[in-house]
N, C-alpha and C positions, 0 to 999 in steps of 0.2 A: 191275729186273722188278717189275711190278705185277701182283699177283694180284687179280683182281676178283671179287667174289662178291655176291650179293643179300644174303644175312644169315650170321650166324655159324653157323647149323645147316648151311649148304651149305659150309663150309670143309672140305675133304678133304685138300688138300696142304700147308697151312701148316707142319705139322711137318717134311716133307721138305725144303721151300723153305728154312726157317728152319736147318736142319744145314746147309746150305751155307755158312753163315757169310758171307753176301753184305754184311752190314751194311747201310749206308744204300743200298746198291743193290738191296735187295727192300723192298716195300711191299706189305702187305695191306690192301685197300681193301674195305669192307662198305658197300653202298649203302644198307642198312638204318639204320646209325647214322652213316655219314658223307655221306649224300647222293650224288646221281649226281655220277659222275666226270667231269672236264671232259676230253674228249677231244682237243680243240684243244690244250690245255696238255701233254698226255700226248704228243702227235703232235710237238710242237715241242721236247720235252725228249729226243727220240731223237736220239742222236749222228749225225753225218754218215755217211752210208751204213749207218747202223743199220738192224736188221729189226725188224719187229712179228710176233709169233706169237700167234694167236688163234683160239678157238672159242667157241661160245655160241648163244644165240639170234637168229634172223634179223634183229630191229631193231638188236641191238648190231653185228654183223657188218656189215650196212649202213651204220651210223654210223662205224665203224672205217675201212671201205673210203673213205667219203667223206672224212673228216677226213685219212686217210692221204695223199691227193693232194698235201698240203704237206709230205711227207716231203723230206729233202734226201738223196735217194739211197736205197739201201735198198730192201727189199721187204717187202710185207705177205704172211705165210703163214698160211693158214686153212683150217679144215675145217667144211663144212656137214654137218649131220647130218639125216637123213631117214629116214622109215619105209620099209621095205621093202614092194614092191608084189606081191612074189613070193609066190604061194601054192601050196603043195604039194598 
């Protein structure tokens, strides 16, 4: 599991993920301190038939969907968040 955030200030779930005792299977990646993540490497590290779960800004989702074309089976699960246009 890779928890990707822009900066340490945006880290919300690290304690929850760390408490799962995933050891080497959990990585916190802060782009501000570690630089951009190599999505191609991440995609290639997903096990056979493994899934990717993601949410985030449009450019990140688009990049993950594009890079995910090289997945060996599995599915990309994602959510797009948009502002509601409904006005009461």
